[in-house]
mmCIF file of the C-alpha atoms, coordinates in Angstrom:
data_MODEL
# 
_entry.id   MODEL 
# 
loop_
_atom_site.group_PDB 
_atom_site.id 
_atom_site.type_symbol 
_atom_site.label_atom_id 
_atom_site.label_alt_id 
_atom_site.label_comp_id 
_atom_site.label_asym_id 
_atom_site.label_entity_id 
_atom_site.label_seq_id 
_atom_site.pdbx_PDB_ins_code 
_atom_site.Cartn_x 
_atom_site.Cartn_y 
_atom_site.Cartn_z 
_atom_site.occupancy 
_atom_site.B_iso_or_equiv 
_atom_site.pdbx_formal_charge 
_atom_site.auth_seq_id 
_atom_site.auth_comp_id 
_atom_site.auth_asym_id 
_atom_site.auth_atom_id 
_atom_site.pdbx_PDB_model_num 
ATOM 1   C CA . MET A 1 1   ? -116.833 48.407 34.728 1.00 0.00 ? 1   MET A CA 1 
ATOM 2   C CA . ASP A 1 2   ? -119.195 49.629 37.441 1.00 0.00 ? 2   ASP A CA 1 
ATOM 3   C CA . VAL A 1 3   ? -117.764 52.553 39.480 1.00 0.00 ? 3   VAL A CA 1 
ATOM 4   C CA . ARG A 1 4   ? -119.570 54.070 42.462 1.00 0.00 ? 4   ARG A CA 1 
ATOM 5   C CA . TYR A 1 5   ? -118.606 56.847 44.872 1.00 0.00 ? 5   TYR A CA 1 
ATOM 6   C CA . ASP A 1 6   ? -119.550 56.670 48.544 1.00 0.00 ? 6   ASP A CA 1 
ATOM 7   C CA . ASP A 1 7   ? -118.211 58.417 51.669 1.00 0.00 ? 7   ASP A CA 1 
ATOM 8   C CA . ARG A 1 8   ? -114.675 59.151 50.409 1.00 0.00 ? 8   ARG A CA 1 
ATOM 9   C CA . ALA A 1 9   ? -114.425 55.594 49.068 1.00 0.00 ? 9   ALA A CA 1 
ATOM 10  C CA . LEU A 1 10  ? -114.665 54.099 45.591 1.00 0.00 ? 10  LEU A CA 1 
ATOM 11  C CA . VAL A 1 11  ? -116.413 50.878 44.665 1.00 0.00 ? 11  VAL A CA 1 
ATOM 12  C CA . ILE A 1 12  ? -115.203 49.236 41.448 1.00 0.00 ? 12  ILE A CA 1 
ATOM 13  C CA . ASP A 1 13  ? -117.320 46.202 40.583 1.00 0.00 ? 13  ASP A CA 1 
ATOM 14  C CA . ASP A 1 14  ? -116.998 44.065 43.735 1.00 0.00 ? 14  ASP A CA 1 
ATOM 15  C CA . THR A 1 15  ? -113.953 45.863 45.173 1.00 0.00 ? 15  THR A CA 1 
ATOM 16  C CA . LEU A 1 16  ? -114.090 48.628 47.800 1.00 0.00 ? 16  LEU A CA 1 
ATOM 17  C CA . VAL A 1 17  ? -111.179 51.088 47.809 1.00 0.00 ? 17  VAL A CA 1 
ATOM 18  C CA . VAL A 1 18  ? -110.301 53.540 50.589 1.00 0.00 ? 18  VAL A CA 1 
ATOM 19  C CA . ALA A 1 19  ? -107.137 55.606 50.965 1.00 0.00 ? 19  ALA A CA 1 
ATOM 20  C CA . ASP A 1 20  ? -105.175 57.450 53.626 1.00 0.00 ? 20  ASP A CA 1 
ATOM 21  C CA . LEU A 1 21  ? -106.795 56.181 56.818 1.00 0.00 ? 21  LEU A CA 1 
ATOM 22  C CA . HIS A 1 22  ? -103.778 57.480 58.780 1.00 0.00 ? 22  HIS A CA 1 
ATOM 23  C CA . VAL A 1 23  ? -104.744 55.427 61.815 1.00 0.00 ? 23  VAL A CA 1 
ATOM 24  C CA . GLY A 1 24  ? -103.181 56.993 64.896 1.00 0.00 ? 24  GLY A CA 1 
ATOM 25  C CA . ARG A 1 25  ? -103.428 60.591 63.775 1.00 0.00 ? 25  ARG A CA 1 
ATOM 26  C CA . GLY A 1 26  ? -104.853 63.136 66.214 1.00 0.00 ? 26  GLY A CA 1 
ATOM 27  C CA . THR A 1 27  ? -106.148 66.626 65.628 1.00 0.00 ? 27  THR A CA 1 
ATOM 28  C CA . GLY A 1 28  ? -102.842 68.167 66.708 1.00 0.00 ? 28  GLY A CA 1 
ATOM 29  C CA . GLY A 1 29  ? -100.616 65.703 64.890 1.00 0.00 ? 29  GLY A CA 1 
ATOM 30  C CA . THR A 1 30  ? -99.329  64.219 68.170 1.00 0.00 ? 30  THR A CA 1 
ATOM 31  C CA . LEU A 1 31  ? -102.533 62.966 69.747 1.00 0.00 ? 31  LEU A CA 1 
ATOM 32  C CA . GLU A 1 32  ? -103.569 59.415 69.043 1.00 0.00 ? 32  GLU A CA 1 
ATOM 33  C CA . PHE A 1 33  ? -106.874 59.014 67.253 1.00 0.00 ? 33  PHE A CA 1 
ATOM 34  C CA . PRO A 1 34  ? -109.393 57.472 69.681 1.00 0.00 ? 34  PRO A CA 1 
ATOM 35  C CA . VAL A 1 35  ? -109.978 53.930 68.525 1.00 0.00 ? 35  VAL A CA 1 
ATOM 36  C CA . GLY A 1 36  ? -112.090 50.841 69.078 1.00 0.00 ? 36  GLY A CA 1 
ATOM 37  C CA . SER A 1 37  ? -115.224 49.399 67.555 1.00 0.00 ? 37  SER A CA 1 
ATOM 38  C CA . GLY A 1 38  ? -117.084 52.692 67.983 1.00 0.00 ? 38  GLY A CA 1 
ATOM 39  C CA . THR A 1 39  ? -114.618 54.989 66.199 1.00 0.00 ? 39  THR A CA 1 
ATOM 40  C CA . ASP A 1 40  ? -115.476 57.051 63.175 1.00 0.00 ? 40  ASP A CA 1 
ATOM 41  C CA . VAL A 1 41  ? -113.063 55.302 60.810 1.00 0.00 ? 41  VAL A CA 1 
ATOM 42  C CA . VAL A 1 42  ? -114.088 51.789 61.786 1.00 0.00 ? 42  VAL A CA 1 
ATOM 43  C CA . GLU A 1 43  ? -117.809 52.550 61.858 1.00 0.00 ? 43  GLU A CA 1 
ATOM 44  C CA . ARG A 1 44  ? -117.801 54.219 58.452 1.00 0.00 ? 44  ARG A CA 1 
ATOM 45  C CA . PHE A 1 45  ? -115.661 51.458 56.968 1.00 0.00 ? 45  PHE A CA 1 
ATOM 46  C CA . ARG A 1 46  ? -118.008 48.818 58.374 1.00 0.00 ? 46  ARG A CA 1 
ATOM 47  C CA . SER A 1 47  ? -120.991 50.672 56.914 1.00 0.00 ? 47  SER A CA 1 
ATOM 48  C CA . LEU A 1 48  ? -119.363 50.692 53.481 1.00 0.00 ? 48  LEU A CA 1 
ATOM 49  C CA . VAL A 1 49  ? -118.732 46.945 53.659 1.00 0.00 ? 49  VAL A CA 1 
ATOM 50  C CA . GLU A 1 50  ? -122.332 46.332 54.719 1.00 0.00 ? 50  GLU A CA 1 
ATOM 51  C CA . ARG A 1 51  ? -123.780 48.575 51.991 1.00 0.00 ? 51  ARG A CA 1 
ATOM 52  C CA . HIS A 1 52  ? -121.711 47.310 49.076 1.00 0.00 ? 52  HIS A CA 1 
ATOM 53  C CA . ASP A 1 53  ? -120.897 43.715 50.086 1.00 0.00 ? 53  ASP A CA 1 
ATOM 54  C CA . PRO A 1 54  ? -117.482 43.719 48.379 1.00 0.00 ? 54  PRO A CA 1 
ATOM 55  C CA . ALA A 1 55  ? -115.464 40.579 47.761 1.00 0.00 ? 55  ALA A CA 1 
ATOM 56  C CA . THR A 1 56  ? -112.289 42.596 48.423 1.00 0.00 ? 56  THR A CA 1 
ATOM 57  C CA . ALA A 1 57  ? -111.504 45.814 50.270 1.00 0.00 ? 57  ALA A CA 1 
ATOM 58  C CA . VAL A 1 58  ? -108.265 47.595 49.382 1.00 0.00 ? 58  VAL A CA 1 
ATOM 59  C CA . VAL A 1 59  ? -106.483 50.263 51.423 1.00 0.00 ? 59  VAL A CA 1 
ATOM 60  C CA . ALA A 1 60  ? -104.685 52.419 48.868 1.00 0.00 ? 60  ALA A CA 1 
ATOM 61  C CA . GLY A 1 61  ? -101.823 53.339 51.146 1.00 0.00 ? 61  GLY A CA 1 
ATOM 62  C CA . ASP A 1 62  ? -101.141 55.128 54.408 1.00 0.00 ? 62  ASP A CA 1 
ATOM 63  C CA . LEU A 1 63  ? -103.127 52.803 56.599 1.00 0.00 ? 63  LEU A CA 1 
ATOM 64  C CA . LEU A 1 64  ? -100.923 54.100 59.425 1.00 0.00 ? 64  LEU A CA 1 
ATOM 65  C CA . HIS A 1 65  ? -99.900  57.632 60.322 1.00 0.00 ? 65  HIS A CA 1 
ATOM 66  C CA . SER A 1 66  ? -96.794  57.478 62.510 1.00 0.00 ? 66  SER A CA 1 
ATOM 67  C CA . PHE A 1 67  ? -93.441  56.513 61.037 1.00 0.00 ? 67  PHE A CA 1 
ATOM 68  C CA . ARG A 1 68  ? -91.975  55.478 64.389 1.00 0.00 ? 68  ARG A CA 1 
ATOM 69  C CA . THR A 1 69  ? -94.519  54.176 66.924 1.00 0.00 ? 69  THR A CA 1 
ATOM 70  C CA . VAL A 1 70  ? -97.564  51.917 66.856 1.00 0.00 ? 70  VAL A CA 1 
ATOM 71  C CA . PRO A 1 71  ? -99.480  52.148 70.148 1.00 0.00 ? 71  PRO A CA 1 
ATOM 72  C CA . ARG A 1 72  ? -102.065 49.609 71.209 1.00 0.00 ? 72  ARG A CA 1 
ATOM 73  C CA . THR A 1 73  ? -104.880 51.914 70.119 1.00 0.00 ? 73  THR A CA 1 
ATOM 74  C CA . VAL A 1 74  ? -103.694 51.603 66.521 1.00 0.00 ? 74  VAL A CA 1 
ATOM 75  C CA . GLU A 1 75  ? -103.682 47.814 66.791 1.00 0.00 ? 75  GLU A CA 1 
ATOM 76  C CA . ASP A 1 76  ? -107.275 47.973 68.018 1.00 0.00 ? 76  ASP A CA 1 
ATOM 77  C CA . THR A 1 77  ? -108.374 50.080 65.067 1.00 0.00 ? 77  THR A CA 1 
ATOM 78  C CA . VAL A 1 78  ? -106.694 47.803 62.549 1.00 0.00 ? 78  VAL A CA 1 
ATOM 79  C CA . ALA A 1 79  ? -108.361 44.861 64.286 1.00 0.00 ? 79  ALA A CA 1 
ATOM 80  C CA . GLY A 1 80  ? -111.691 46.663 63.873 1.00 0.00 ? 80  GLY A CA 1 
ATOM 81  C CA . LEU A 1 81  ? -111.123 47.061 60.134 1.00 0.00 ? 81  LEU A CA 1 
ATOM 82  C CA . LYS A 1 82  ? -110.196 43.391 59.828 1.00 0.00 ? 82  LYS A CA 1 
ATOM 83  C CA . ALA A 1 83  ? -113.298 42.396 61.790 1.00 0.00 ? 83  ALA A CA 1 
ATOM 84  C CA . ALA A 1 84  ? -115.534 44.506 59.544 1.00 0.00 ? 84  ALA A CA 1 
ATOM 85  C CA . CYS A 1 85  ? -114.205 42.655 56.501 1.00 0.00 ? 85  CYS A CA 1 
ATOM 86  C CA . ARG A 1 86  ? -114.367 39.276 58.180 1.00 0.00 ? 86  ARG A CA 1 
ATOM 87  C CA . ASP A 1 87  ? -117.988 39.828 59.211 1.00 0.00 ? 87  ASP A CA 1 
ATOM 88  C CA . GLY A 1 88  ? -118.839 41.017 55.699 1.00 0.00 ? 88  GLY A CA 1 
ATOM 89  C CA . GLY A 1 89  ? -117.060 38.166 53.947 1.00 0.00 ? 89  GLY A CA 1 
ATOM 90  C CA . ALA A 1 90  ? -114.512 40.477 52.315 1.00 0.00 ? 90  ALA A CA 1 
ATOM 91  C CA . ARG A 1 91  ? -110.764 40.026 51.880 1.00 0.00 ? 91  ARG A CA 1 
ATOM 92  C CA . LEU A 1 92  ? -108.740 43.020 53.103 1.00 0.00 ? 92  LEU A CA 1 
ATOM 93  C CA . VAL A 1 93  ? -105.627 43.989 51.124 1.00 0.00 ? 93  VAL A CA 1 
ATOM 94  C CA . VAL A 1 94  ? -103.143 46.795 51.823 1.00 0.00 ? 94  VAL A CA 1 
ATOM 95  C CA . THR A 1 95  ? -101.081 48.581 49.175 1.00 0.00 ? 95  THR A CA 1 
ATOM 96  C CA . PRO A 1 96  ? -98.457  50.341 51.323 1.00 0.00 ? 96  PRO A CA 1 
ATOM 97  C CA . GLY A 1 97  ? -97.983  54.098 51.300 1.00 0.00 ? 97  GLY A CA 1 
ATOM 98  C CA . ASN A 1 98  ? -95.075  56.256 52.349 1.00 0.00 ? 98  ASN A CA 1 
ATOM 99  C CA . HIS A 1 99  ? -96.360  56.378 55.950 1.00 0.00 ? 99  HIS A CA 1 
ATOM 100 C CA . ASP A 1 100 ? -96.593  52.592 56.282 1.00 0.00 ? 100 ASP A CA 1 
ATOM 101 C CA . THR A 1 101 ? -93.051  51.979 57.485 1.00 0.00 ? 101 THR A CA 1 
ATOM 102 C CA . MET A 1 102 ? -94.376  50.160 60.600 1.00 0.00 ? 102 MET A CA 1 
ATOM 103 C CA . LEU A 1 103 ? -97.032  48.177 58.740 1.00 0.00 ? 103 LEU A CA 1 
ATOM 104 C CA . ASP A 1 104 ? -95.545  44.777 59.596 1.00 0.00 ? 104 ASP A CA 1 
ATOM 105 C CA . SER A 1 105 ? -96.050  45.423 63.304 1.00 0.00 ? 105 SER A CA 1 
ATOM 106 C CA . VAL A 1 106 ? -99.872  45.519 63.014 1.00 0.00 ? 106 VAL A CA 1 
ATOM 107 C CA . TRP A 1 107 ? -100.713 43.848 59.697 1.00 0.00 ? 107 TRP A CA 1 
ATOM 108 C CA . ASP A 1 108 ? -100.186 40.202 58.794 1.00 0.00 ? 108 ASP A CA 1 
ATOM 109 C CA . GLY A 1 109 ? -102.613 40.067 55.884 1.00 0.00 ? 109 GLY A CA 1 
ATOM 110 C CA . PRO A 1 110 ? -102.049 40.414 52.140 1.00 0.00 ? 110 PRO A CA 1 
ATOM 111 C CA . VAL A 1 111 ? -99.804  43.260 50.983 1.00 0.00 ? 111 VAL A CA 1 
ATOM 112 C CA . GLU A 1 112 ? -99.432  44.218 47.322 1.00 0.00 ? 112 GLU A CA 1 
ATOM 113 C CA . ARG A 1 113 ? -97.551  47.206 45.950 1.00 0.00 ? 113 ARG A CA 1 
ATOM 114 C CA . GLU A 1 114 ? -100.224 47.495 43.258 1.00 0.00 ? 114 GLU A CA 1 
ATOM 115 C CA . TYR A 1 115 ? -103.622 45.804 43.190 1.00 0.00 ? 115 TYR A CA 1 
ATOM 116 C CA . ARG A 1 116 ? -105.249 45.132 39.835 1.00 0.00 ? 116 ARG A CA 1 
ATOM 117 C CA . ILE A 1 117 ? -109.000 45.175 39.170 1.00 0.00 ? 117 ILE A CA 1 
ATOM 118 C CA . GLY A 1 118 ? -109.377 44.364 35.481 1.00 0.00 ? 118 GLY A CA 1 
ATOM 119 C CA . ASP A 1 119 ? -108.015 47.360 33.577 1.00 0.00 ? 119 ASP A CA 1 
ATOM 120 C CA . THR A 1 120 ? -107.647 49.400 36.799 1.00 0.00 ? 120 THR A CA 1 
ATOM 121 C CA . VAL A 1 121 ? -104.623 49.411 39.125 1.00 0.00 ? 121 VAL A CA 1 
ATOM 122 C CA . VAL A 1 122 ? -104.877 50.621 42.738 1.00 0.00 ? 122 VAL A CA 1 
ATOM 123 C CA . LEU A 1 123 ? -101.777 51.990 44.478 1.00 0.00 ? 123 LEU A CA 1 
ATOM 124 C CA . HIS A 1 124 ? -100.947 54.741 46.945 1.00 0.00 ? 124 HIS A CA 1 
ATOM 125 C CA . GLY A 1 125 ? -99.608  57.119 44.312 1.00 0.00 ? 125 GLY A CA 1 
ATOM 126 C CA . HIS A 1 126 ? -96.494  58.494 46.016 1.00 0.00 ? 126 HIS A CA 1 
ATOM 127 C CA . GLU A 1 127 ? -94.362  56.727 43.408 1.00 0.00 ? 127 GLU A CA 1 
ATOM 128 C CA . ALA A 1 128 ? -94.818  56.036 39.716 1.00 0.00 ? 128 ALA A CA 1 
ATOM 129 C CA . PRO A 1 129 ? -96.625  52.764 39.004 1.00 0.00 ? 129 PRO A CA 1 
ATOM 130 C CA . GLU A 1 130 ? -94.827  49.682 37.772 1.00 0.00 ? 130 GLU A CA 1 
ATOM 131 C CA . SER A 1 131 ? -97.879  48.214 36.004 1.00 0.00 ? 131 SER A CA 1 
ATOM 132 C CA . ASP A 1 132 ? -99.582  49.474 32.865 1.00 0.00 ? 132 ASP A CA 1 
ATOM 133 C CA . ALA A 1 133 ? -103.291 50.194 33.233 1.00 0.00 ? 133 ALA A CA 1 
ATOM 134 C CA . ASP A 1 134 ? -106.127 52.085 31.590 1.00 0.00 ? 134 ASP A CA 1 
ATOM 135 C CA . ARG A 1 135 ? -106.904 53.720 34.932 1.00 0.00 ? 135 ARG A CA 1 
ATOM 136 C CA . TYR A 1 136 ? -105.024 54.263 38.191 1.00 0.00 ? 136 TYR A CA 1 
ATOM 137 C CA . VAL A 1 137 ? -106.760 54.783 41.527 1.00 0.00 ? 137 VAL A CA 1 
ATOM 138 C CA . VAL A 1 138 ? -104.571 56.548 44.091 1.00 0.00 ? 138 VAL A CA 1 
ATOM 139 C CA . GLY A 1 139 ? -104.563 58.545 47.305 1.00 0.00 ? 139 GLY A CA 1 
ATOM 140 C CA . HIS A 1 140 ? -101.612 60.386 48.859 1.00 0.00 ? 140 HIS A CA 1 
ATOM 141 C CA . ASP A 1 141 ? -102.430 64.096 48.380 1.00 0.00 ? 141 ASP A CA 1 
ATOM 142 C CA . HIS A 1 142 ? -105.707 64.278 50.396 1.00 0.00 ? 142 HIS A CA 1 
ATOM 143 C CA . PRO A 1 143 ? -107.528 66.620 47.964 1.00 0.00 ? 143 PRO A CA 1 
ATOM 144 C CA . THR A 1 144 ? -110.130 69.115 49.156 1.00 0.00 ? 144 THR A CA 1 
ATOM 145 C CA . ILE A 1 145 ? -111.850 71.956 47.322 1.00 0.00 ? 145 ILE A CA 1 
ATOM 146 C CA . VAL A 1 146 ? -113.289 75.266 48.498 1.00 0.00 ? 146 VAL A CA 1 
ATOM 147 C CA . ILE A 1 147 ? -116.781 75.912 47.118 1.00 0.00 ? 147 ILE A CA 1 
ATOM 148 C CA . GLU A 1 148 ? -118.720 79.010 48.200 1.00 0.00 ? 148 GLU A CA 1 
ATOM 149 C CA . GLY A 1 149 ? -116.381 79.457 51.133 1.00 0.00 ? 149 GLY A CA 1 
ATOM 150 C CA . GLN A 1 150 ? -116.743 75.880 52.380 1.00 0.00 ? 150 GLN A CA 1 
ATOM 151 C CA . ARG A 1 151 ? -113.906 73.375 52.265 1.00 0.00 ? 151 ARG A CA 1 
ATOM 152 C CA . ARG A 1 152 ? -114.927 69.889 51.198 1.00 0.00 ? 152 ARG A CA 1 
ATOM 153 C CA . PRO A 1 153 ? -112.957 66.681 50.605 1.00 0.00 ? 153 PRO A CA 1 
ATOM 154 C CA . CYS A 1 154 ? -113.138 65.688 46.959 1.00 0.00 ? 154 CYS A CA 1 
ATOM 155 C CA . TYR A 1 155 ? -112.214 63.042 44.457 1.00 0.00 ? 155 TYR A CA 1 
ATOM 156 C CA . LEU A 1 156 ? -110.199 64.199 41.457 1.00 0.00 ? 156 LEU A CA 1 
ATOM 157 C CA . VAL A 1 157 ? -110.931 62.452 38.162 1.00 0.00 ? 157 VAL A CA 1 
ATOM 158 C CA . GLY A 1 158 ? -108.706 63.035 35.170 1.00 0.00 ? 158 GLY A CA 1 
ATOM 159 C CA . THR A 1 159 ? -108.547 61.518 31.692 1.00 0.00 ? 159 THR A CA 1 
ATOM 160 C CA . GLY A 1 160 ? -105.147 60.864 30.181 1.00 0.00 ? 160 GLY A CA 1 
ATOM 161 C CA . GLN A 1 161 ? -103.342 62.103 33.283 1.00 0.00 ? 161 GLN A CA 1 
ATOM 162 C CA . TYR A 1 162 ? -100.486 59.614 33.427 1.00 0.00 ? 162 TYR A CA 1 
ATOM 163 C CA . GLU A 1 163 ? -98.915  58.386 30.200 1.00 0.00 ? 163 GLU A CA 1 
ATOM 164 C CA . GLY A 1 164 ? -102.325 58.456 28.525 1.00 0.00 ? 164 GLY A CA 1 
ATOM 165 C CA . SER A 1 165 ? -104.108 56.637 31.331 1.00 0.00 ? 165 SER A CA 1 
ATOM 166 C CA . ASP A 1 166 ? -106.917 57.987 33.504 1.00 0.00 ? 166 ASP A CA 1 
ATOM 167 C CA . VAL A 1 167 ? -106.348 58.726 37.181 1.00 0.00 ? 167 VAL A CA 1 
ATOM 168 C CA . VAL A 1 168 ? -108.798 58.901 40.086 1.00 0.00 ? 168 VAL A CA 1 
ATOM 169 C CA . MET A 1 169 ? -107.439 60.390 43.317 1.00 0.00 ? 169 MET A CA 1 
ATOM 170 C CA . LEU A 1 170 ? -109.395 59.677 46.496 1.00 0.00 ? 170 LEU A CA 1 
ATOM 171 C CA . PRO A 1 171 ? -109.750 62.040 49.444 1.00 0.00 ? 171 PRO A CA 1 
ATOM 172 C CA . SER A 1 172 ? -108.391 60.929 52.809 1.00 0.00 ? 172 SER A CA 1 
ATOM 173 C CA . PHE A 1 173 ? -110.804 58.550 54.522 1.00 0.00 ? 173 PHE A CA 1 
ATOM 174 C CA . ASN A 1 174 ? -109.770 59.953 57.918 1.00 0.00 ? 174 ASN A CA 1 
ATOM 175 C CA . ARG A 1 175 ? -111.855 63.042 58.617 1.00 0.00 ? 175 ARG A CA 1 
ATOM 176 C CA . LEU A 1 176 ? -109.109 64.402 60.895 1.00 0.00 ? 176 LEU A CA 1 
ATOM 177 C CA . ASN A 1 177 ? -106.914 65.047 57.845 1.00 0.00 ? 177 ASN A CA 1 
ATOM 178 C CA . ALA A 1 178 ? -107.459 68.642 56.753 1.00 0.00 ? 178 ALA A CA 1 
ATOM 179 C CA . GLY A 1 179 ? -106.153 67.876 53.261 1.00 0.00 ? 179 GLY A CA 1 
ATOM 180 C CA . VAL A 1 180 ? -104.821 70.280 50.656 1.00 0.00 ? 180 VAL A CA 1 
ATOM 181 C CA . VAL A 1 181 ? -106.968 72.815 48.811 1.00 0.00 ? 181 VAL A CA 1 
ATOM 182 C CA . VAL A 1 182 ? -106.670 72.089 45.091 1.00 0.00 ? 182 VAL A CA 1 
ATOM 183 C CA . ASN A 1 183 ? -108.457 75.174 43.727 1.00 0.00 ? 183 ASN A CA 1 
ATOM 184 C CA . GLU A 1 184 ? -105.265 76.968 42.717 1.00 0.00 ? 184 GLU A CA 1 
ATOM 185 C CA . MET A 1 185 ? -102.773 74.096 42.664 1.00 0.00 ? 185 MET A CA 1 
ATOM 186 C CA . SER A 1 186 ? -100.556 73.294 39.695 1.00 0.00 ? 186 SER A CA 1 
ATOM 187 C CA . ALA A 1 187 ? -99.242  69.846 38.788 1.00 0.00 ? 187 ALA A CA 1 
ATOM 188 C CA . ALA A 1 188 ? -95.950  70.697 40.503 1.00 0.00 ? 188 ALA A CA 1 
ATOM 189 C CA . ASP A 1 189 ? -97.825  71.351 43.751 1.00 0.00 ? 189 ASP A CA 1 
ATOM 190 C CA . PHE A 1 190 ? -99.112  67.768 43.935 1.00 0.00 ? 190 PHE A CA 1 
ATOM 191 C CA . GLN A 1 191 ? -96.891  65.182 45.579 1.00 0.00 ? 191 GLN A CA 1 
ATOM 192 C CA . SER A 1 192 ? -98.149  62.349 43.389 1.00 0.00 ? 192 SER A CA 1 
ATOM 193 C CA . PRO A 1 193 ? -96.342  62.037 40.046 1.00 0.00 ? 193 PRO A CA 1 
ATOM 194 C CA . LEU A 1 194 ? -99.513  60.669 38.437 1.00 0.00 ? 194 LEU A CA 1 
ATOM 195 C CA . LEU A 1 195 ? -101.265 64.046 38.193 1.00 0.00 ? 195 LEU A CA 1 
ATOM 196 C CA . THR A 1 196 ? -99.825  65.954 35.254 1.00 0.00 ? 196 THR A CA 1 
ATOM 197 C CA . ASP A 1 197 ? -102.619 68.148 33.816 1.00 0.00 ? 197 ASP A CA 1 
ATOM 198 C CA . VAL A 1 198 ? -104.437 69.794 36.706 1.00 0.00 ? 198 VAL A CA 1 
ATOM 199 C CA . ASP A 1 199 ? -106.715 71.933 34.541 1.00 0.00 ? 199 ASP A CA 1 
ATOM 200 C CA . ARG A 1 200 ? -108.391 68.742 33.280 1.00 0.00 ? 200 ARG A CA 1 
ATOM 201 C CA . LEU A 1 201 ? -109.040 67.272 36.733 1.00 0.00 ? 201 LEU A CA 1 
ATOM 202 C CA . GLU A 1 202 ? -112.741 67.102 37.567 1.00 0.00 ? 202 GLU A CA 1 
ATOM 203 C CA . PRO A 1 203 ? -113.610 67.449 41.279 1.00 0.00 ? 203 PRO A CA 1 
ATOM 204 C CA . ILE A 1 204 ? -116.352 65.205 42.651 1.00 0.00 ? 204 ILE A CA 1 
ATOM 205 C CA . VAL A 1 205 ? -117.732 65.889 46.132 1.00 0.00 ? 205 VAL A CA 1 
ATOM 206 C CA . TRP A 1 206 ? -119.681 63.355 48.204 1.00 0.00 ? 206 TRP A CA 1 
ATOM 207 C CA . ASP A 1 207 ? -122.712 65.085 49.729 1.00 0.00 ? 207 ASP A CA 1 
ATOM 208 C CA . GLU A 1 208 ? -123.289 63.199 52.964 1.00 0.00 ? 208 GLU A CA 1 
ATOM 209 C CA . SER A 1 209 ? -126.683 64.753 53.696 1.00 0.00 ? 209 SER A CA 1 
ATOM 210 C CA . ALA A 1 210 ? -128.072 63.928 50.248 1.00 0.00 ? 210 ALA A CA 1 
ATOM 211 C CA . ARG A 1 211 ? -126.160 60.639 49.990 1.00 0.00 ? 211 ARG A CA 1 
ATOM 212 C CA . GLN A 1 212 ? -125.021 61.450 46.461 1.00 0.00 ? 212 GLN A CA 1 
ATOM 213 C CA . THR A 1 213 ? -122.110 62.921 44.535 1.00 0.00 ? 213 THR A CA 1 
ATOM 214 C CA . ARG A 1 214 ? -121.923 66.427 43.145 1.00 0.00 ? 214 ARG A CA 1 
ATOM 215 C CA . SER A 1 215 ? -119.739 66.901 40.076 1.00 0.00 ? 215 SER A CA 1 
ATOM 216 C CA . PHE A 1 216 ? -117.993 70.134 39.108 1.00 0.00 ? 216 PHE A CA 1 
ATOM 217 C CA . PRO A 1 217 ? -116.285 71.369 35.935 1.00 0.00 ? 217 PRO A CA 1 
ATOM 218 C CA . PRO A 1 218 ? -112.582 70.645 35.401 1.00 0.00 ? 218 PRO A CA 1 
ATOM 219 C CA . LEU A 1 219 ? -110.359 72.794 37.584 1.00 0.00 ? 219 LEU A CA 1 
ATOM 220 C CA . GLY A 1 220 ? -109.204 74.942 34.664 1.00 0.00 ? 220 GLY A CA 1 
ATOM 221 C CA . GLU A 1 221 ? -112.802 75.960 33.971 1.00 0.00 ? 221 GLU A CA 1 
ATOM 222 C CA . PHE A 1 222 ? -113.825 75.962 37.618 1.00 0.00 ? 222 PHE A CA 1 
ATOM 223 C CA . ARG A 1 223 ? -111.167 78.575 38.474 1.00 0.00 ? 223 ARG A CA 1 
ATOM 224 C CA . ARG A 1 224 ? -112.572 80.953 35.869 1.00 0.00 ? 224 ARG A CA 1 
ATOM 225 C CA . MET A 1 225 ? -116.031 80.653 37.425 1.00 0.00 ? 225 MET A CA 1 
ATOM 226 C CA . LEU A 1 226 ? -114.866 81.765 40.874 1.00 0.00 ? 226 LEU A CA 1 
# 
C-alpha cells in the first residue's frame, strides 16, 4: 500500500486524509477563522487535491471547532472544501470527531464513523475503534515536537500500538492549532486511547521549504539524545 506524507496530510493509495481542521477556530479561541476561497485551510486542501488527484478525501474528525455555534463563515469554508473536491473529482467523506456536534448544520455529505482503505481504518481517535485493522490513522491530539528549540507539527508513527496494530497520528491541519508537545509525554498524557507505547512512536516532520519529510528516532531514543 502506497503511503505518502504531504503538508500535515496523508495519502494512502488514492485516498487523501486530513485531520483536525477545526474550522471556525481563531487565534484566541473565540475569534472566527477568516474564511472563503482564499483562506489557508481551503487553499492548502485544494493544493493537496490537485497534487495527488485522490478518488476520495477523508476528514479524520474535528472538521468543526465550536460545539455550540456555526456562523456563516464556517459554512463558507466547508463549501470551499467541498468545491475543491468537486473540482478535483474527489468524494469528500467525514469521520466525526468529538468537536463535530454541529456537523449536521453544515455537512450533508457522507459521514462514516470509521472509513476503511484496504487494511487501514481512518477515524478521529478520541474513542476506541469498532473495526479490526492492521493500521489505524487518527488525529485528535494535535502532536508537535520541539527540535533544537523550534516547535514543529509532526506525525507519530507507531508499530503495534493498539492491540497489535500500527497507528499513525496526524498533526492538526489547521495551522492556528498550537498542538501539544510530545517530547516528554507518556501514554497517559495522550487523549487518544490508541497510543499505548509512546517510547516506540516515531516522529515525522514535514519540511515545507524542502517539500519532504524528516524522520526522527522513536521518542524513547529521541529523549536520550536531547
